N, CA, C and O atoms as a GROMACS GRO file, in nm:
protein
  536
    1UNK      N    1   9.188   8.789  11.172
    1UNK     CA    2   9.167   8.852  11.043
    1UNK      C    3   9.019   8.873  11.018
    1UNK      O    4   8.982   8.971  10.952
    2UNK      N    5   8.935   8.788  11.066
    2UNK     CA    6   8.793   8.799  11.040
    2UNK      C    7   8.721   8.895  11.132
    2UNK      O    8   8.599   8.904  11.127
    3UNK      N    9   8.794   8.967  11.214
    3UNK     CA   10   8.734   9.059  11.310
    3UNK      C   11   8.755   9.204  11.269
    3UNK      O   12   8.741   9.293  11.353
    4UNK      N   13   8.790   9.231  11.144
    4UNK     CA   14   8.808   9.366  11.097
    4UNK      C   15   8.950   9.419  11.110
    4UNK      O   16   8.974   9.538  11.088
    5UNK      N   17   9.042   9.334  11.146
    5UNK     CA   18   9.182   9.376  11.160
    5UNK      C   19   9.247   9.388  11.022
    5UNK      O   20   9.215   9.311  10.931
    6UNK      N   21   9.338   9.484  11.008
    6UNK     CA   22   9.429   9.487  10.895
    6UNK      C   23   9.550   9.406  10.940
    6UNK      O   24   9.614   9.442  11.039
    7UNK      N   25   9.580   9.299  10.870
    7UNK     CA   26   9.682   9.205  10.916
    7UNK      C   27   9.804   9.210  10.826
    7UNK      O   28   9.794   9.206  10.703
    8UNK      N   29   9.920   9.220  10.890
    8UNK     CA   30  10.048   9.211  10.821
    8UNK      C   31  10.126   9.098  10.885
    8UNK      O   32  10.139   9.091  11.007
    9UNK      N   33  10.178   9.010  10.803
    9UNK     CA   34  10.261   8.900  10.853
    9UNK      C   35  10.394   8.902  10.781
    9UNK      O   36  10.400   8.922  10.659
   10UNK      N   37  10.502   8.879  10.855
   10UNK     CA   38  10.632   8.869  10.789
   10UNK      C   39  10.697   8.739  10.831
   10UNK      O   40  10.674   8.686  10.939
   11UNK      N   41  10.780   8.688  10.740
   11UNK     CA   42  10.852   8.563  10.767
   11UNK      C   43  10.965   8.551  10.666
   11UNK      O   44  10.962   8.611  10.558
   12UNK      N   45  11.064   8.473  10.703
   12UNK     CA   46  11.173   8.444  10.608
   12UNK      C   47  11.133   8.333  10.512
   12UNK      O   48  11.200   8.312  10.411
   13UNK      N   49  11.026   8.262  10.544
   13UNK     CA   50  10.982   8.150  10.462
   13UNK      C   51  10.877   8.194  10.359
   13UNK      O   52  10.764   8.228  10.395
   14UNK      N   53  10.916   8.194  10.232
   14UNK     CA   54  10.821   8.226  10.126
   14UNK      C   55  10.708   8.123  10.123
   14UNK      O   56  10.593   8.157  10.094
   15UNK      N   57  10.740   7.998  10.154
   15UNK     CA   58  10.638   7.893  10.158
   15UNK      C   59  10.535   7.923  10.266
   15UNK      O   60  10.415   7.913  10.243
   16UNK      N   61  10.582   7.961  10.385
   16UNK     CA   62  10.492   7.994  10.494
   16UNK      C   63  10.403   8.113  10.460
   16UNK      O   64  10.284   8.113  10.493
   17UNK      N   65  10.459   8.213  10.394
   17UNK     CA   66  10.380   8.329  10.354
   17UNK      C   67  10.274   8.291  10.251
   17UNK      O   68  10.161   8.338  10.258
   18UNK      N   69  10.310   8.207  10.155
   18UNK     CA   70  10.211   8.160  10.057
   18UNK      C   71  10.100   8.084  10.125
   18UNK      O   72   9.983   8.101  10.090
   19UNK      N   73  10.134   8.001  10.223
   19UNK     CA   74  10.030   7.926  10.296
   19UNK      C   75   9.935   8.023  10.367
   19UNK      O   76   9.814   8.003  10.366
   20UNK      N   77   9.989   8.128  10.429
   20UNK     CA   78   9.905   8.227  10.497
   20UNK      C   79   9.815   8.299  10.398
   20UNK      O   80   9.697   8.321  10.426
   21UNK      N   81   9.870   8.335  10.282
   21UNK     CA   82   9.791   8.402  10.179
   21UNK      C   83   9.678   8.312  10.129
   21UNK      O   84   9.565   8.358  10.111
   22UNK      N   85   9.709   8.185  10.106
   22UNK     CA   86   9.608   8.091  10.057
   22UNK      C   87   9.499   8.068  10.160
   22UNK      O   88   9.381   8.063  10.126
   23UNK      N   89   9.537   8.055  10.286
   23UNK     CA   90   9.438   8.037  10.392
   23UNK      C   91   9.348   8.160  10.403
   23UNK      O   92   9.226   8.146  10.414
   24UNK      N   93   9.406   8.278  10.400
   24UNK     CA   94   9.326   8.400  10.406
   24UNK      C   95   9.230   8.408  10.288
   24UNK      O   96   9.112   8.439  10.305
   25UNK      N   97   9.280   8.379  10.168
   25UNK     CA   98   9.196   8.384  10.048
   25UNK      C   99   9.080   8.284  10.058
   25UNK      O  100   8.968   8.315  10.020
   26UNK      N  101   9.108   8.164  10.109
   26UNK     CA  102   9.004   8.061  10.119
   26UNK      C  103   8.893   8.102  10.216
   26UNK      O  104   8.782   8.050  10.211
   27UNK      N  105   8.926   8.197  10.305
   27UNK     CA  106   8.827   8.246  10.402
   27UNK      C  107   8.777   8.386  10.368
   27UNK      O  108   8.715   8.454  10.450
   28UNK      N  109   8.806   8.429  10.245
   28UNK     CA  110   8.767   8.563  10.197
   28UNK      C  111   8.820   8.674  10.288
   28UNK      O  112   8.750   8.771  10.317
   29UNK      N  113   8.943   8.658  10.331
   29UNK     CA  114   9.009   8.756  10.415
   29UNK      C  115   9.131   8.810  10.342
   29UNK      O  116   9.179   8.751  10.246
   30UNK      N  117   9.180   8.924  10.392
   30UNK     CA  118   9.300   8.982  10.332
   30UNK      C  119   9.413   8.979  10.433
   30UNK      O  120   9.393   8.993  10.553
   31UNK      N  121   9.533   8.960  10.380
   31UNK     CA  122   9.653   8.969  10.462
   31UNK      C  123   9.763   9.029  10.375
   31UNK      O  124   9.777   8.994  10.258
   32UNK      N  125   9.840   9.117  10.434
   32UNK     CA  126   9.958   9.169  10.367
   32UNK      C  127  10.075   9.087  10.418
   32UNK      O  128  10.095   9.076  10.539
   33UNK      N  129  10.153   9.030  10.327
   33UNK     CA  130  10.268   8.952  10.369
   33UNK      C  131  10.396   9.022  10.324
   33UNK      O  132  10.401   9.084  10.218
   34UNK      N  133  10.497   9.009  10.407
   34UNK     CA  134  10.627   9.070  10.379
   34UNK      C  135  10.732   8.961  10.393
   34UNK      O  136  10.745   8.899  10.499
   35UNK      N  137  10.807   8.939  10.287
   35UNK     CA  138  10.914   8.840  10.290
   35UNK      C  139  11.039   8.908  10.344
   35UNK      O  140  11.110   8.977  10.271
   36UNK      N  141  11.064   8.889  10.473
   36UNK     CA  142  11.177   8.957  10.538
   36UNK      C  143  11.216   8.881  10.664
   36UNK      O  144  11.137   8.808  10.724
   37UNK      N  145  11.341   8.899  10.701
   37UNK     CA  146  11.387   8.847  10.830
   37UNK      C  147  11.344   8.944  10.939
   37UNK      O  148  11.300   9.056  10.910
   38UNK      N  149  11.358   8.903  11.062
   38UNK     CA  150  11.324   8.993  11.173
   38UNK      C  151  11.419   9.113  11.174
   38UNK      O  152  11.380   9.222  11.218
   39UNK      N  153  11.540   9.096  11.127
   39UNK     CA  154  11.636   9.207  11.123
   39UNK      C  155  11.599   9.310  11.016
   39UNK      O  156  11.624   9.429  11.034
   40UNK      N  157  11.539   9.264  10.907
   40UNK     CA  158  11.506   9.352  10.795
   40UNK      C  159  11.366   9.413  10.804
   40UNK      O  160  11.342   9.518  10.746
   41UNK      N  161  11.276   9.350  10.876
   41UNK     CA  162  11.139   9.399  10.885
   41UNK      C  163  11.135   9.531  10.962
   41UNK      O  164  11.199   9.544  11.066
   42UNK      N  165  11.061   9.628  10.911
   42UNK     CA  166  11.046   9.758  10.977
   42UNK      C  167  10.931   9.751  11.077
   42UNK      O  168  10.815   9.763  11.040
   43UNK      N  169  10.965   9.732  11.204
   43UNK     CA  170  10.864   9.730  11.309
   43UNK      C  171  10.802   9.868  11.332
   43UNK      O  172  10.689   9.878  11.378
   44UNK      N  173  10.875   9.972  11.301
   44UNK     CA  174  10.825  10.108  11.319
   44UNK      C  175  10.820  10.147  11.465
   44UNK      O  176  10.867  10.074  11.553
   45UNK      N  177  10.763  10.263  11.490
   45UNK     CA  178  10.750  10.317  11.625
   45UNK      C  179  10.603  10.350  11.648
   45UNK      O  180  10.542  10.424  11.571
   46UNK      N  181  10.544  10.293  11.754
   46UNK     CA  182  10.403  10.315  11.788
   46UNK      C  183  10.313  10.292  11.667
   46UNK      O  184  10.226  10.373  11.636
   47UNK      N  185  10.336  10.182  11.598
   47UNK     CA  186  10.269  10.153  11.470
   47UNK      C  187  10.159  10.047  11.479
   47UNK      O  188  10.066  10.050  11.398
   48UNK      N  189  10.167   9.955  11.573
   48UNK     CA  190  10.080   9.837  11.572
   48UNK      C  191   9.988   9.833  11.694
   48UNK      O  192  10.027   9.870  11.805
   49UNK      N  193   9.866   9.787  11.672
   49UNK     CA  194   9.770   9.766  11.782
   49UNK      C  195   9.789   9.630  11.849
   49UNK      O  196   9.759   9.613  11.967
   50UNK      N  197   9.840   9.535  11.773
   50UNK     CA  198   9.859   9.399  11.823
   50UNK      C  199   9.979   9.338  11.751
   50UNK      O  200   9.990   9.347  11.628
   51UNK      N  201  10.066   9.277  11.826
   51UNK     CA  202  10.176   9.201  11.768
   51UNK      C  203  10.176   9.063  11.832
   51UNK      O  204  10.178   9.050  11.954
   52UNK      N  205  10.173   8.961  11.747
   52UNK     CA  206  10.180   8.823  11.794
   52UNK      C  207  10.312   8.764  11.747
   52UNK      O  208  10.346   8.769  11.629
   53UNK      N  209  10.386   8.709  11.841
   53UNK     CA  210  10.511   8.638  11.809
   53UNK      C  211  10.493   8.494  11.856
   53UNK      O  212  10.489   8.467  11.976
   54UNK      N  213  10.483   8.406  11.763
   54UNK     CA  214  10.456   8.266  11.795
   54UNK      C  215  10.574   8.183  11.748
   54UNK      O  216  10.596   8.166  11.628
   55UNK      N  217  10.650   8.132  11.845
   55UNK     CA  218  10.767   8.048  11.817
   55UNK      C  219  10.869   8.115  11.725
   55UNK      O  220  10.922   8.052  11.634
   56UNK      N  221  10.896   8.242  11.748
   56UNK     CA  222  10.999   8.310  11.670
   56UNK      C  223  11.135   8.247  11.702
   56UNK      O  224  11.167   8.222  11.818
   57UNK      N  225  11.212   8.223  11.600
   57UNK     CA  226  11.341   8.156  11.621
   57UNK      C  227  11.451   8.261  11.632
   57UNK      O  228  11.554   8.252  11.565
   58UNK      N  229  11.429   8.358  11.717
   58UNK     CA  230  11.524   8.462  11.753
   58UNK      C  231  11.464   8.541  11.867
   58UNK      O  232  11.344   8.530  11.893
   59UNK      N  233  11.545   8.619  11.936
   59UNK     CA  234  11.495   8.700  12.047
   59UNK      C  235  11.502   8.850  12.019
   59UNK      O  236  11.448   8.929  12.097
   60UNK      N  237  11.567   8.889  11.912
   60UNK     CA  238  11.585   9.032  11.886
   60UNK      C  239  11.452   9.105  11.877
   60UNK      O  240  11.437   9.214  11.933
   61UNK      N  241  11.356   9.046  11.808
   61UNK     CA  242  11.229   9.114  11.781
   61UNK      C  243  11.150   9.142  11.908
   61UNK      O  244  11.080   9.242  11.916
   62UNK      N  245  11.160   9.054  12.005
   62UNK     CA  246  11.080   9.073  12.125
   62UNK      C  247  11.114   9.205  12.193
   62UNK      O  248  11.028   9.267  12.255
   63UNK      N  249  11.238   9.248  12.183
   63UNK     CA  250  11.278   9.376  12.241
   63UNK      C  251  11.229   9.494  12.156
   63UNK      O  252  11.202   9.602  12.209
   64UNK      N  253  11.217   9.474  12.027
   64UNK     CA  254  11.170   9.580  11.936
   64UNK      C  255  11.020   9.603  11.950
   64UNK      O  256  10.970   9.710  11.915
   65UNK      N  257  10.948   9.504  12.000
   65UNK     CA  258  10.803   9.516  12.016
   65UNK      C  259  10.765   9.629  12.111
   65UNK      O  260  10.665   9.697  12.090
   66UNK      N  261  10.843   9.648  12.214
   66UNK     CA  262  10.811   9.751  12.315
   66UNK      C  263  10.782   9.885  12.249
   66UNK      O  264  10.683   9.950  12.281
   67UNK      N  265  10.867   9.927  12.157
   67UNK     CA  266  10.850  10.057  12.091
   67UNK      C  267  10.753  10.050  11.974
   67UNK      O  268  10.692  10.151  11.938
   68UNK      N  269  10.738   9.932  11.913
   68UNK     CA  270  10.656   9.918  11.793
   68UNK      C  271  10.506   9.923  11.822
   68UNK      O  272  10.427   9.958  11.734
   69UNK      N  273  10.466   9.888  11.943
   69UNK     CA  274  10.324   9.890  11.978
   69UNK      C  275  10.276  10.033  12.003
   69UNK      O  276  10.348  10.116  12.058
   70UNK      N  277  10.154  10.059  11.961
   70UNK     CA  278  10.090  10.185  11.996
   70UNK      C  279  10.058  10.183  12.145
   70UNK      O  280  10.043  10.075  12.203
   71UNK      N  281  10.046  10.299  12.208
   71UNK     CA  282  10.000  10.301  12.347
   71UNK      C  283   9.865  10.228  12.357
   71UNK      O  284   9.773  10.254  12.279
   72UNK      N  285   9.855  10.137  12.453
   72UNK     CA  286   9.736  10.053  12.467
   72UNK      C  287   9.740   9.927  12.382
   72UNK      O  288   9.652   9.842  12.394
   73UNK      N  289   9.843   9.913  12.297
   73UNK     CA  290   9.854   9.796  12.209
   73UNK      C  291   9.892   9.671  12.287
   73UNK      O  292   9.946   9.678  12.397
   74UNK      N  293   9.861   9.556  12.228
   74UNK     CA  294   9.881   9.427  12.292
   74UNK      C  295   9.992   9.347  12.224
   74UNK      O  296  10.011   9.355  12.103
   75UNK      N  297  10.063   9.270  12.305
   75UNK     CA  298  10.160   9.174  12.255
   75UNK      C  299  10.118   9.036  12.304
   75UNK      O  300  10.081   9.018  12.420
   76UNK      N  301  10.124   8.939  12.214
   76UNK     CA  302  10.093   8.799  12.247
   76UNK      C  303  10.215   8.717  12.206
   76UNK      O  304  10.258   8.723  12.091
   77UNK      N  305  10.269   8.642  12.300
   77UNK     CA  306  10.388   8.561  12.272
   77UNK      C  307  10.366   8.420  12.322
   77UNK      O  308  10.318   8.398  12.433
   78UNK      N  309  10.401   8.323  12.237
   78UNK     CA  310  10.414   8.184  12.281
   78UNK      C  311  10.546   8.135  12.228
   78UNK      O  312  10.578   8.150  12.109
   79UNK      N  313  10.625   8.076  12.317
   79UNK     CA  314  10.759   8.030  12.280
   79UNK      C  315  10.798   7.914  12.369
   79UNK      O  316  10.732   7.884  12.469
   80UNK      N  317  10.906   7.850  12.332
   80UNK     CA  318  10.958   7.742  12.416
   80UNK      C  319  11.026   7.797  12.540
   80UNK      O  320  11.084   7.905  12.539
   81UNK      N  321  11.016   7.720  12.646
   81UNK     CA  322  11.090   7.751  12.769
   81UNK      C  323  11.232   7.698  12.751
   81UNK      O  324  11.253   7.597  12.683
   82UNK      N  325  11.328   7.766  12.810
   82UNK     CA  326  11.469   7.728  12.798
   82UNK      C  327  11.492   7.580  12.831
   82UNK      O  328  11.579   7.517  12.772
   83UNK      N  329  11.414   7.526  12.924
   83UNK     CA  330  11.431   7.386  12.961
   83UNK      C  331  11.383   7.288  12.853
   83UNK      O  332  11.412   7.169  12.860
   84UNK      N  333  11.310   7.338  12.753
   84UNK     CA  334  11.258   7.249  12.649
   84UNK      C  335  11.371   7.189  12.567
   84UNK      O  336  11.372   7.068  12.541
   85UNK      N  337  11.467   7.272  12.526
   85UNK     CA  338  11.579   7.218  12.449
   85UNK      C  339  11.709   7.294  12.474
   85UNK      O  340  11.816   7.249  12.432
   86UNK      N  341  11.699   7.407  12.541
   86UNK     CA  342  11.818   7.487  12.565
   86UNK      C  343  11.856   7.576  12.449
   86UNK      O  344  11.963   7.637  12.451
   87UNK      N  345  11.770   7.586  12.347
   87UNK     CA  346  11.800   7.670  12.231
   87UNK      C  347  11.808   7.817  12.272
   87UNK      O  348  11.738   7.859  12.363
   88UNK      N  349  11.893   7.895  12.206
   88UNK     CA  350  11.913   8.034  12.246
   88UNK      C  351  11.791   8.123  12.228
   88UNK      O  352  11.786   8.232  12.286
   89UNK      N  353  11.693   8.080  12.149
   89UNK     CA  354  11.574   8.163  12.128
   89UNK      C  355  11.462   8.130  12.226
   89UNK      O  356  11.354   8.188  12.219
   90UNK      N  357  11.487   8.038  12.316
   90UNK     CA  358  11.386   8.004  12.417
   90UNK      C  359  11.409   8.089  12.542
   90UNK      O  360  11.516   8.145  12.561
   91UNK      N  361  11.307   8.097  12.626
   91UNK     CA  362  11.307   8.191  12.738
   91UNK      C  363  11.318   8.120  12.872
   91UNK      O  364  11.259   8.015  12.894
   92UNK      N  365  11.395   8.181  12.961
   92UNK     CA  366  11.402   8.136  13.100
   92UNK      C  367  11.272   8.172  13.172
   92UNK      O  368  11.194   8.254  13.124
   93UNK      N  369  11.251   8.112  13.287
   93UNK     CA  370  11.134   8.146  13.369
   93UNK      C  371  11.132   8.296  13.396
   93UNK      O  372  11.232   8.354  13.438
   94UNK      N  373  11.020   8.356  13.373
   94UNK     CA  374  10.992   8.498  13.399
   94UNK      C  375  11.075   8.596  13.316
   94UNK      O  376  11.071   8.716  13.340
   95UNK      N  377  11.151   8.546  13.218
   95UNK     CA  378  11.230   8.636  13.134
   95UNK      C  379  11.141   8.734  13.058
   95UNK      O  380  11.174   8.852  13.048
   96UNK      N  381  11.030   8.686  13.004
   96UNK     CA  382  10.939   8.776  12.933
   96UNK      C  383  10.882   8.883  13.025
   96UNK      O  384  10.859   8.996  12.983
   97UNK      N  385  10.859   8.848  13.151
   97UNK     CA  386  10.809   8.948  13.247
   97UNK      C  387  10.912   9.058  13.267
   97UNK      O  388  10.877   9.175  13.281
   98UNK      N  389  11.038   9.021  13.267
   98UNK     CA  390  11.144   9.123  13.281
   98UNK      C  391  11.152   9.210  13.155
   98UNK      O  392  11.169   9.331  13.164
   99UNK      N  393  11.141   9.148  13.039
   99UNK     CA  394  11.149   9.223  12.913
   99UNK      C  395  11.034   9.323  12.903
   99UNK      O  396  11.053   9.434  12.853
  100UNK      N  397  10.916   9.284  12.949
  100UNK     CA  398  10.799   9.370  12.938
  100UNK      C  399  10.765   9.440  13.069
  100UNK      O  400  10.649   9.472  13.096
  101UNK      N  401  10.866   9.463  13.150
  101UNK     CA  402  10.848   9.539  13.273
  101UNK      C  403  10.792   9.677  13.237
  101UNK      O  404  10.839   9.743  13.145
  102UNK      N  405  10.691   9.720  13.311
  102UNK     CA  406  10.625   9.846  13.284
  102UNK      C  407  10.500   9.830  13.199
  102UNK      O  408  10.418   9.921  13.192
  103UNK      N  409  10.486   9.716  13.133
  103UNK     CA  410  10.364   9.685  13.060
  103UNK      C  411  10.262   9.627  13.159
  103UNK      O  412  10.300   9.575  13.264
  104UNK      N  413  10.136   9.635  13.125
  104UNK     CA  414  10.032   9.570  13.205
  104UNK      C  415  10.028   9.423  13.162
  104UNK      O  416   9.995   9.392  13.047
  105UNK      N  417  10.061   9.334  13.254
  105UNK     CA  418  10.062   9.190  13.222
  105UNK      C  419   9.919   9.137  13.238
  105UNK      O  420   9.865   9.134  13.349
  106UNK      N  421   9.861   9.095  13.128
  106UNK     CA  422   9.724   9.043  13.129
  106UNK      C  423   9.722   8.893  13.155
  106UNK      O  424   9.628   8.839  13.213
  107UNK      N  425   9.829   8.826  13.109
  107UNK     CA  426   9.840   8.682  13.133
  107UNK      C  427   9.984   8.640  13.113
  107UNK      O  428  10.050   8.681  13.018
  108UNK      N  429  10.031   8.559  13.204
  108UNK     CA  430  10.163   8.497  13.189
  108UNK      C  431  10.151   8.357  13.244
  108UNK      O  432  10.094   8.335  13.351
  109UNK      N  433  10.206   8.262  13.170
  109UNK     CA  434  10.208   8.126  13.222
  109UNK      C  435  10.325   8.049  13.164
  109UNK      O  436  10.372   8.075  13.053
  110UNK      N  437  10.369   7.956  13.241
  110UNK     CA  438  10.464   7.855  13.197
  110UNK      C  439  10.388   7.724  13.208
  110UNK      O  440  10.345   7.683  13.315
  111UNK      N  441  10.372   7.660  13.094
  111UNK     CA  442  10.286   7.543  13.089
  111UNK      C  443  10.351   7.437  13.001
  111UNK      O  444  10.447   7.464  12.930
  112UNK      N  445  10.298   7.320  13.007
  112UNK     CA  446  10.338   7.213  12.916
  112UNK      C  447  10.231   7.204  12.809
  112UNK      O  448  10.112   7.194  12.839
  113UNK      N  449  10.274   7.206  12.683
  113UNK     CA  450  10.180   7.199  12.574
  113UNK      C  451  10.249   7.144  12.450
  113UNK      O  452  10.367   7.110  12.453
  114UNK      N  453  10.173   7.137  12.344
  114UNK     CA  454  10.224   7.087  12.217
  114UNK      C  455  10.248   7.206  12.127
  114UNK      O  456  10.156   7.284  12.100
  115UNK      N  457  10.370   7.221  12.080
  115UNK     CA  458  10.401   7.331  11.989
  115UNK      C  459  10.344   7.300  11.851
  115UNK      O  460  10.300   7.188  11.825
  116UNK      N  461  10.346   7.400  11.765
  116UNK     CA  462  10.291   7.378  11.631
  116UNK      C  463  10.386   7.304  11.538
  116UNK      O  464  10.350   7.278  11.422
  117UNK      N  465  10.504   7.269  11.584
  117UNK     CA  466  10.599   7.197  11.498
  117UNK      C  467  10.642   7.063  11.558
  117UNK      O  468  10.715   6.988  11.492
  118UNK      N  469  10.601   7.031  11.679
  118UNK     CA  470  10.662   6.924  11.754
  118UNK      C  471  10.608   6.784  11.740
  118UNK      O  472  10.631   6.701  11.828
  119UNK      N  473  10.536   6.753  11.635
  119UNK     CA  474  10.487   6.617  11.612
  119UNK      C  475  10.411   6.561  11.732
  119UNK      O  476  10.412   6.440  11.757
  120UNK      N  477  10.344   6.650  11.805
  120UNK     CA  478  10.259   6.604  11.915
  120UNK      C  479  10.329   6.578  12.047
  120UNK      O  480  10.265   6.536  12.143
  121UNK      N  481  10.459   6.603  12.054
  121UNK     CA  482  10.532   6.581  12.177
  121UNK      C  483  10.521   6.704  12.267
  121UNK      O  484  10.561   6.813  12.225
  122UNK      N  485  10.467   6.690  12.387
  122UNK     CA  486  10.455   6.806  12.476
  122UNK      C  487  10.592   6.860  12.519
  122UNK      O  488  10.685   6.784  12.546
  123UNK      N  489  10.602   6.993  12.524
  123UNK     CA  490  10.723   7.060  12.572
  123UNK      C  491  10.680   7.169  12.670
  123UNK      O  492  10.563   7.204  12.678
  124UNK      N  493  10.776   7.222  12.741
  124UNK     CA  494  10.750   7.332  12.832
  124UNK      C  495  10.746   7.462  12.751
  124UNK      O  496  10.834   7.487  12.668
  125UNK      N  497  10.644   7.545  12.775
  125UNK     CA  498  10.621   7.667  12.700
  125UNK      C  499  10.612   7.787  12.793
  125UNK      O  500  10.587   7.772  12.913
  126UNK      N  501  10.633   7.905  12.738
  126UNK     CA  502  10.602   8.030  12.806
  126UNK      C  503  10.501   8.105  12.719
  126UNK      O  504  10.510   8.105  12.596
  127UNK      N  505  10.406   8.168  12.786
  127UNK     CA  506  10.302   8.244  12.716
  127UNK      C  507  10.283   8.378  12.787
  127UNK      O  508  10.283   8.384  12.910
  128UNK      N  509  10.267   8.482  12.709
  128UNK     CA  510  10.250   8.616  12.765
  128UNK      C  511  10.150   8.694  12.682
  128UNK      O  512  10.153   8.690  12.559
  129UNK      N  513  10.061   8.764  12.750
  129UNK     CA  514   9.979   8.868  12.689
  129UNK      C  515  10.000   8.991  12.774
  129UNK      O  516   9.978   8.989  12.895
  130UNK      N  517  10.044   9.100  12.710
  130UNK     CA  518  10.074   9.224  12.783
  130UNK      C  519  10.028   9.343  12.702
  130UNK      O  520  10.016   9.337  12.580
  131UNK      N  521  10.002   9.451  12.773
  131UNK     CA  522   9.954   9.574  12.710
  131UNK      C  523  10.050   9.689  12.736
  131UNK      O  524  10.092   9.712  12.849
  132UNK      N  525  10.085   9.761  12.629
  132UNK     CA  526  10.171   9.878  12.645
  132UNK      C  527  10.092   9.988  12.716
  132UNK      O  528   9.975  10.010  12.685
  133UNK      N  529  10.154  10.056  12.809
  133UNK     CA  530  10.083  10.162  12.881
  133UNK      C  531  10.035  10.270  12.784
  133UNK      O  532  10.098  10.296  12.681
  134UNK      N  533   9.924  10.333  12.817
  134UNK     CA  534   9.868  10.443  12.735
  134UNK      C  535   9.941  10.571  12.760
  134UNK      O  536   9.909  10.674  12.701
   0.00000   0.00000   0.00000
């Protein structure tokens, strides 16, 4: 946000959106927040320069990102690996690479790390940075 980006964040949690608004305000930054589920949020077509999906508790949106990014736009994803808990929103090894086939993969890793909700317990993660072709 502090690098000149126009930032839009959506979430189903009104509390989470308020926290984002308060943090932005405390740093003299602006953020547009949208209270919506991933099903209701309008991702648009070739609309975004950057989309970050961090621990989204669904997989539908990751497929919508392909069309929502502008040519040359970036996607950043961090999520649990399927082996972490077996939850349906977690990813198998290289699944994100298959979903973003045709994109330029700038970074992909499967690593052990601490999620932002896990009380400090390390879990297996997948991380991807990819660029939509121009």
